[in-house]
C-alpha positions in Angstrom: 0.0 0.0 0.0 2.8 2.4 1.0 4.6 1.6 -2.3 1.4 2.4 -4.3 1.0 5.8 -2.5 4.7 6.6 -3.1 4.2 5.8 -6.8 1.2 8.1 -7.1 3.1 11.0 -5.4 6.1 10.4 -7.7 3.8 10.6 -10.7 2.2 13.9 -9.4 5.7 15.3 -8.9 6.7 14.4 -12.5 3.5 16.1 -13.9 4.0 19.2 -11.8 7.6 19.4 -12.9 6.6 19.1 -16.5 4.1 22.0 -16.1 6.7 24.1 -14.4 9.2 23.5 -17.1 6.6 24.4 -19.8 6.1 27.7 -18.1 9.8 28.7 -18.1 10.7 31.8 -20.0 14.0 32.7 -21.5 15.6 35.9 -23.0 17.2 34.8 -26.3 20.1 37.1 -27.0 21.9 35.4 -29.9 21.9 32.4 -32.3 24.8 30.9 -34.1 24.9 28.3 -37.0 27.6 26.1 -35.4 28.4 24.7 -32.0 31.9 26.1 -31.6 31.0 29.8 -32.2 27.8 29.4 -30.1 29.9 28.1 -27.2 32.4 30.9 -27.5 29.6 33.5 -27.5 27.9 31.8 -24.4 31.2 32.0 -22.5 31.7 35.6 -23.5 28.3 36.6 -22.2 28.8 34.5 -19.1 31.8 36.7 -18.2 29.5 39.6 -17.5 26.0 38.1 -17.1 24.5 35.4 -14.9 22.0 32.7 -16.0 23.6 32.2 -19.4 22.6 29.0 -21.1 23.1 27.5 -24.6 20.6 25.3 -26.4 20.3 23.6 -29.7 17.1 24.8 -31.5 14.7 22.9 -33.8 16.2 24.8 -36.8 19.6 23.2 -36.2 21.1 26.5 -35.0 22.4 27.1 -31.5 20.8 29.7 -29.3 22.3 31.6 -26.3 19.7 32.6 -23.8 19.3 34.0 -20.3 17.1 32.1 -17.8 15.0 30.3 -16.9 12.7 32.9 -15.5 9.1 33.5 -14.7 7.5 35.6 -17.4 7.5 38.6 -15.2 11.2 38.2 -14.3 12.0 37.7 -18.0 10.3 40.9 -19.0 12.1 42.8 -16.3 15.5 41.3 -17.3 14.8 42.1 -21.0 14.0 45.7 -20.3 16.9 46.4 -17.9 19.6 44.7 -19.9 18.4 46.3 -23.2 18.5 49.7 -21.5 22.1 49.0 -20.2 23.3 47.9 -23.6 24.3 44.5 -22.1 22.4 42.5 -24.6 21.6 43.0 -28.3 18.6 45.3 -28.9 16.8 42.6 -30.9 16.8 40.1 -28.0 13.4 38.7 -27.4 11.4 36.4 -25.0 10.8 32.7 -25.8 9.6 29.6 -24.0 11.6 26.6 -23.1 9.8 24.4 -25.6 11.7 26.3 -28.3 14.9 24.5 -27.3 16.0 20.8 -27.4 19.3 19.7 -25.9 21.5 22.0 -23.8 25.2 22.5 -24.7 26.2 25.2 -22.2 27.1 25.0 -19.3 28.5 21.6 -19.9 26.5 18.9 -18.0 23.3 21.0 -17.5 20.1 20.1 -19.3 17.5 22.7 -18.2 15.5 22.3 -21.4 14.9 18.6 -20.6 14.3 19.2 -16.9 16.5 17.8 -14.1 14.9 14.9 -12.4 16.4 12.5 -9.8 15.2 9.2 -8.5 14.1 9.5 -4.8 14.2 6.4 -2.5 11.0 5.4 -0.8 11.2 6.8 2.7 8.9 4.1 4.0 10.7 1.1 2.4 10.1 -2.6 3.0 11.0 -3.4 6.7 12.6 -6.7 5.6 15.2 -4.8 3.6 16.4 -2.8 6.6 19.9 -3.5 7.9 21.1 -3.1 11.5 23.9 -0.6 10.9 25.4 -1.1 14.4 26.5 -4.6 13.3 28.6 -3.3 10.4 32.3 -2.2 10.7 32.9 1.5 10.6 34.0 2.6 7.1 35.3 6.1 6.4 33.1 7.9 3.8 34.8 8.5 0.5 34.1 11.6 -1.6 32.0 10.9 -4.6 34.0 11.2 -7.9 33.4 14.2 -10.0 30.9 13.5 -12.8 32.4 13.1 -16.2 31.4 16.0 -18.4 28.8 15.0 -21.0 30.3 15.1 -24.5 29.1 18.0 -26.7 26.5 16.9 -29.2 28.0 16.0 -32.5 27.4 18.2 -35.5 25.0 16.5 -38.0 26.9 15.4 -41.1 25.7 16.9 -44.4 26.4 14.3 -47.1 24.3 15.8 -49.9 26.3 16.4 -53.0 26.0 19.5 -55.2 24.1 17.6 -57.8 21.7 16.2 -55.2 21.3 19.7 -53.8 20.2 21.0 -57.3 17.7 18.1 -57.6 16.2 18.7 -54.2 16.1 22.4 -54.8 14.1 21.8 -58.1 11.4 20.1 -56.0 10.7 23.4 -54.0 7.5 25.2 -54.6 7.4 28.9 -55.6 6.5 30.0 -52.0 9.4 27.9 -50.6 11.8 29.5 -53.0 10.5 33.0 -52.1 10.9 32.1 -48.4 14.6 31.3 -49.1 15.1 34.6 -50.7 13.4 36.4 -47.8 15.6 34.5 -45.3 18.7 35.5 -47.2 17.5 39.0 -47.4 16.8 39.1 -43.6 20.4 38.0 -42.8 21.8 40.6 -45.1 23.0 38.5 -48.0 20.4 39.3 -50.7 19.0 42.6 -51.9 17.2 41.6 -55.0 13.6 41.0 -55.9 11.6 38.3 -54.0 10.6 36.5 -57.2 11.4 32.8 -56.7 13.9 33.1 -59.6 17.3 31.8 -58.6 19.4 33.9 -60.9 22.9 35.2 -60.5 21.9 37.5 -57.6 20.3 34.7 -55.6 23.2 32.3 -56.3 25.7 34.9 -55.2 23.8 35.5 -52.0 23.7 31.7 -51.3 27.4 31.5 -51.9 28.0 34.4 -49.5 25.9 32.8 -46.8 27.8 29.5 -47.2 31.1 31.3 -46.9 30.0 33.1 -43.8 29.0 29.8 -42.2 32.4 28.2 -43.0 30.7 25.8 -45.5 31.8 24.7 -48.9 30.9 27.5 -51.3 28.8 26.1 -54.2 26.0 28.7 -54.7 23.3 26.1 -54.1 22.1 25.1 -50.7 21.7 21.6 -49.5 18.5 20.3 -47.9 20.1 20.7 -44.4 21.4 24.2 -45.2 18.0 25.3 -46.4 16.4 23.9 -43.2 19.0 25.8 -41.1 18.5 29.1 -42.9 14.7 29.1 -43.1 14.4 27.7 -39.6 16.3 30.6 -38.1 14.2 33.0 -40.2 11.0 31.2 -38.9 12.1 31.9 -35.4 12.4 35.6 -36.2 8.8 35.6 -37.5 7.6 33.7 -34.5 9.2 36.3 -32.2 7.1 39.0 -34.0 3.8 37.0 -33.7 2.5 38.3 -37.1 -1.2 37.5 -37.2 -4.2 38.8 -39.1 -6.5 40.9 -36.9 -9.9 42.4 -37.7 -10.7 45.5 -35.6 -14.4 45.7 -36.3 -14.9 48.9 -34.3 -12.2 50.8 -36.3 -13.1 49.0 -39.5 -9.6 47.9 -40.3 -8.2 44.5 -41.0 -4.4 43.9 -41.2 -1.5 41.7 -39.9 -0.1 43.0 -36.6 3.0 41.9 -34.6 0.9 40.6 -31.8 3.9 39.3 -29.9 5.1 42.9 -29.7 1.8 44.8 -29.1 -1.6 44.3 -27.5 -4.9 46.3 -27.7 -5.2 49.0 -25.0 -8.0 51.4 -25.8 -9.9 53.5 -28.3 -9.2 57.3 -28.4 -10.7 58.6 -31.7 -9.4 58.7 -34.3 -7.0 56.0 -33.1 -7.2 52.4 -31.8 -4.2 52.2 -29.5 -2.1 49.0 -29.5 0.6 49.5 -26.8 4.0 47.7 -26.2 3.8 44.1 -24.9 6.4 42.5 -22.7 8.6 45.6 -22.9 9.0 45.4 -26.7 8.9 49.2 -27.1 6.7 48.7 -30.2 3.3 50.6 -30.7 0.7 50.5 -33.4 -2.1 53.0 -34.0 -5.0 52.1 -36.2 -6.5 55.2 -37.8 -10.3 55.5 -38.4 -12.2 58.7 -38.9 -15.1 60.0 -41.0 -14.1 62.7 -43.5 -12.7 63.7 -46.9 -9.3 64.7 -48.3 -9.2 67.9 -46.2 -9.8 65.7 -43.1 -6.9 63.5 -44.2 -4.5 66.4 -44.8 -5.5 68.0 -41.5 -4.8 64.7 -39.7 -1.4 64.6 -41.2 -0.7 68.2 -40.1 -1.6 67.2 -36.5 0.4 63.9 -36.7 3.5 66.0 -37.3 3.1 67.7 -34.0 3.2 64.4 -32.1 6.1 62.9 -30.3 5.6 59.6 -32.0 6.3 61.2 -35.4 9.9 62.4 -35.6 10.7 65.9 -36.8 11.3 66.4 -40.5 9.5 63.1 -41.4 9.1 62.7 -45.1 5.5 63.3 -46.3 4.6 61.8 -49.7 1.7 60.6 -51.8 1.5 57.7 -54.1 -1.9 57.5 -55.9 -4.5 57.6 -53.2 -2.2 56.5 -50.4 -0.6 59.1 -48.1 2.6 58.3 -46.2 4.5 60.0 -43.4 7.9 58.3 -42.5 10.8 59.4 -40.4 13.2 58.5 -37.6 15.3 60.0 -34.8 17.7 58.7 -32.3 15.0 56.8 -30.4 12.4 55.5 -32.8 11.4 54.8 -36.4 7.8 55.8 -37.3 5.7 55.1 -40.4 2.2 56.3 -41.0 0.0 55.3 -44.0 -3.6 56.4 -44.6 -6.1 56.3 -47.5 -9.6 57.7 -48.2 -12.1 54.8 -48.3 -15.9 55.1 -48.5 -16.1 58.6 -46.8 -13.6 57.7 -44.1 -9.9 58.0 -43.4 -8.4 54.6 -42.6 -4.8 53.8 -41.9 -2.1 52.9 -39.4 1.0 54.1 -37.6 3.9 51.8 -36.6 6.3 53.1 -34.0 9.5 50.9 -33.5 12.6 51.4 -31.3 15.8 52.1 -33.0 18.3 49.3 -33.4 15.9 46.6 -34.7 15.8 47.6 -38.3 15.5 44.2 -39.8 12.5 43.1 -37.7 10.9 46.5 -38.3 11.2 46.0 -42.1 9.6 42.5 -41.9 6.7 43.8 -39.7 6.1 46.9 -41.8 6.0 44.9 -45.0 3.5 42.5 -43.6 1.4 45.3 -42.3 1.4 47.3 -45.6 0.7 44.2 -47.7 -2.2 43.1 -45.6 -3.9 46.5 -44.7 -7.6 46.5 -45.7 -10.2 49.1 -44.8 -13.6 47.6 -43.9 -16.5 49.6 -45.3 -19.5 50.4 -43.1 -17.4 50.6 -39.9 -15.7 53.7 -38.6 -14.6 54.8 -35.1 -17.1 57.4 -33.8 -15.7 60.8 -32.9 -16.6 60.1 -29.2 -16.0 56.6 -28.0 -15.7 55.2 -24.5 -13.7 57.3 -22.1 -11.9 59.2 -24.8 -13.5 62.5 -23.7 -11.8 62.2 -20.3 -8.3 62.4 -21.9 -8.7 65.9 -23.2 -5.6 68.1 -22.5 -3.7 70.8 -24.4 -0.7 68.5 -24.2 -2.5 65.5 -25.6 -4.2 64.5 -28.9 -6.3 61.4 -28.6 -4.0 60.1 -25.8 -0.8 60.9 -27.6 1.7 63.5 -26.4 2.0 66.6 -28.4 5.6 67.7 -29.0 6.4 70.7 -26.8 9.1 73.4 -27.1 11.7 73.8 -24.3 10.8 77.4 -24.0 8.6 80.0 -25.8 9.1 83.7 -25.8 8.0 86.7 -28.0 9.6 88.4 -30.9 8.6 90.9 -33.6 9.2 91.4 -37.3 11.7 94.2 -38.2 11.6 94.1 -42.0 9.6 92.8 -44.9 11.8 89.7 -45.3 10.6 88.2 -42.0 13.6 89.0 -39.9 12.7 88.8 -36.2 14.1 90.5 -33.1 13.9 88.6 -29.8 15.6 88.1 -26.5 18.8 85.9 -26.3 17.1 83.9 -23.5 14.6 82.6 -26.1 17.1 81.1 -28.5 20.2 80.2 -26.4 21.3 76.5 -26.9 18.4 75.6 -29.2 18.5 72.6 -31.4 15.7 74.2 -33.5 14.0 77.6 -33.6 10.5 78.2 -34.9 8.3 81.2 -35.5 4.7 80.6 -34.6 5.7 76.9 -34.3 5.5 76.6 -38.1 8.4 78.4 -39.7 12.0 77.4 -39.0 14.5 80.2 -38.3 18.2 80.6 -37.7 20.1 82.8 -35.2 22.2 85.3 -37.3 23.3 87.9 -34.8 23.2 88.7 -31.1 24.3 91.3 -28.6 25.0 89.9 -25.2 25.2 93.3 -23.4 21.8 94.3 -24.7 20.3 90.8 -24.4 18.8 90.8 -27.9 19.1 88.4 -30.9 18.3 88.6 -34.6 16.6 85.6 -36.3 16.1 85.0 -40.0 13.6 82.5 -41.4 15.1 79.5 -43.3 12.5 79.8 -46.1 11.4 83.1 -47.4 8.6 84.7 -45.3 6.6 87.8 -46.0 4.9 89.2 -42.8 1.8 91.2 -43.0 3.6 94.1 -41.3 6.7 94.9 -39.4 7.8 97.3 -36.6 8.5 101.0 -37.1 10.8 102.5 -34.5 10.1 105.7 -32.6 12.7 108.3 -33.8 12.9 110.2 -30.5 12.6 109.3 -26.8 9.1 109.3 -25.3 8.3 111.6 -22.4 8.4 110.2 -18.8 5.2 108.7 -17.5 3.9 108.2 -21.0 1.5 105.3 -21.5 3.1 102.2 -23.1 1.9 98.7 -24.0 3.8 95.5 -24.5 2.6 92.9 -27.0 3.6 89.4 -26.0 2.7 85.7 -25.7 2.2 85.9 -21.9 1.1 82.3 -21.8 3.9 81.0 -24.0 1.7 79.9 -26.9 -1.3 78.6 -25.1 -3.3 81.4 -26.6 -3.2 81.8 -30.4 -2.7 85.6 -30.3 -0.5 88.0 -28.3 -1.8 89.7 -25.2 -1.5 93.4 -24.6 -0.1 94.5 -21.2 -0.3 98.2 -20.4 1.9 100.4 -18.2 4.0 103.6 -18.2 7.5 104.7 -19.1 9.2 105.3 -15.7 12.7 106.2 -16.9 14.7 106.4 -20.1 17.7 104.8 -18.4 18.4 101.6 -16.5 18.9 101.5 -12.7 22.7 102.0 -13.2 22.2 104.9 -15.6 22.5 102.7 -18.8 21.2 104.8 -21.8 20.6 101.7 -23.8 17.7 100.6 -21.5 14.4 102.0 -20.3 12.6 101.3 -17.1 8.9 100.5 -17.2 6.2 100.4 -14.7 4.5 97.3 -16.1 3.7 93.8 -14.8 4.9 91.5 -17.5 5.0 87.7 -17.7 8.0 85.6 -18.6 6.5 84.8 -22.0 6.3 88.5 -22.8 10.1 88.8 -23.0 11.2 89.8 -26.5 8.0 91.6 -27.2 7.7 95.1 -28.8 7.0 98.0 -26.4 4.6 100.5 -28.2 3.7 104.0 -27.5 0.1 105.1 -28.0 0.7 105.9 -31.7 1.9 102.3 -32.5 5.6 103.3 -32.7 8.1 100.8 -31.1 10.2 102.4 -28.4 12.0 99.3 -27.3 12.0 95.5 -26.7 10.9 94.0 -23.4 13.8 92.2 -21.6 13.5 89.2 -19.3 13.1 89.7 -15.6 16.6 90.0 -14.2 16.9 91.3 -10.6 20.3 92.5 -9.4 22.3 90.0 -7.4 21.1 89.6 -3.9 18.2 92.0 -4.4 14.5 91.8 -5.2 12.9 94.5 -7.2 9.4 95.6 -6.4 6.5 94.1 -8.4 5.7 95.9 -11.6 9.3 96.9 -12.5 10.4 95.9 -16.0 13.1 96.9 -18.5 13.3 97.3 -22.2 16.2 97.6 -24.7 16.0 101.1 -26.1 14.9 101.7 -29.7 18.0 103.7 -30.6 20.3 100.8 -29.4 18.1 98.3 -31.3 18.4 100.4 -34.5 22.2 100.4 -34.2 22.3 96.7 -33.7 20.1 96.1 -36.7 22.2 98.4 -38.9 25.4 96.5 -37.9 23.5 93.3 -38.9 22.6 94.6 -42.4 19.0 95.8 -41.7 17.8 99.3 -41.8 15.3 99.9 -39.0 12.2 101.6 -40.3 11.2 104.8 -38.5 7.6 105.5 -37.6 5.9 108.6 -39.0 2.7 108.1 -36.9 1.7 111.0 -34.6 -1.9 110.4 -33.6 -2.8 108.1 -30.8 -4.6 104.8 -31.8 -7.6 103.4 -30.0 -6.9 100.3 -27.9 -8.5 98.1 -30.5 -6.5 99.5 -33.4 -3.2 99.2 -31.4 -4.0 95.6 -30.6 -4.6 94.9 -34.3 -1.3 96.5 -35.3 0.6 94.6 -32.6 -0.9 91.3 -33.7 0.5 91.8 -37.2 4.1 92.4 -36.1 4.4 90.1 -33.0 5.5 86.5 -33.4 5.8 83.5 -31.1 9.5 82.3 -30.9 10.0 78.7 -29.7 13.1 76.9 -28.8 13.2 73.1 -29.3 15.8 70.6 -28.1 
């Protein structure tokens, strides 16, 4: 009876161990075609990493992996080690059933599961021995186990003529798969056409040479299995599967090992990164016409997921937006279909270009808009995500700092404060037109910008030819809220002194409560003439100025700076005072938002 119970418990243990082994997760970091190089790579990784193992894979290649882990531990390890640069960026998660025999460390066999026979604790009483009747024998150390021999490489005996004959039996799809695999590993850049011409033969020869195999230009059955098997493992790591999103009305192949559905936020269906992949997909679905499509593309270019200077192109009725930066590659494709805009965006981390290319091709080839289904403008909790910094749940690209400037000639040259443009990677006017810094005066705190492309402003500033009287009314036109409002704000005050606190004749002191965003804005008198440029708040060291004290660079000093920069400052000939409304209209024509981007 005891033996029967013991047998049942042993069986349960074996089943449990099998389930546990099936749930083990590994981080595969490399694969090699031969045992020698795979062992060398495993040893190299083991010098700096723990949990390094080597396994033979079903394809015949040899994989180097970290583990085994629980799925949660594996995800964490993948994210941390990728971020540290300790493992290749295209490392991915896989299960233990992807491996067969273990070759590293020598003697281990995690893939098969370590089991050991356990003696029955309640053994037959008749087999017990009275130990006190035996002579005392000193225990001897157990001998070290002999290392298991490394698995022998399979022998490829197929001749070149046999290889040609077996190749002739391949279907068209199988031949195209071979070309795709050669292309993936960087040996082939021709058309995927199943025609084994000189280009394909050369790529086969190059692959054979790289593997240390006899170079014949035709792959044997075993070589084809190795090549396509490794490529199949790449495809499996992407999880490319056809998905129908019947709410968005889009059907296409998605890399479902890399992304998972998260939410709808019109006009997007969000598929967010899975298992720390860093990959995201947006399905686009919105009612509208061509103007809707073009407007959507304008908005897309303001988002963080679309790199700056992405290429925008049109091919037939398909619109494309593609670009990359140091962090990501991004591709957006959209089309008008049945009164709706349908499309997708793929966002992929840099460093995994080959898997990106495979996934993008599969998505483009399979994309199909479904008529009669479109994502409503308001769906689910999308309305709760409204924010000036978000568009449908996506972050809008924001400048590092925004200040004010004003046009000083008909060519679109802009005067602003040095603070607005210091150490900028990119400068824009009204967040649309790119500009370059062409001159600056550190003592005055002013800078001159010139648009990269020709720009014709509606109007530009005219300078007051003589000093204004003290206590005269003045107004500053500026983007007080740094671009949150689409037009400049007027702030009114008085001219307190035509000199600075230390007697500088290049500055004026104003009684005016300005905001940080107003810096660089024109200071007008009541006639609309510019008597200076507002400077940033700069209290003397160790002192705090009273509220409402501001300073401006003087018009005469500005005119001299512009002249030295090749621009003749226009003088104002206005004499009559303008109404508040007319002054605001004039100010809006010459004032511009200056933004500094990293």
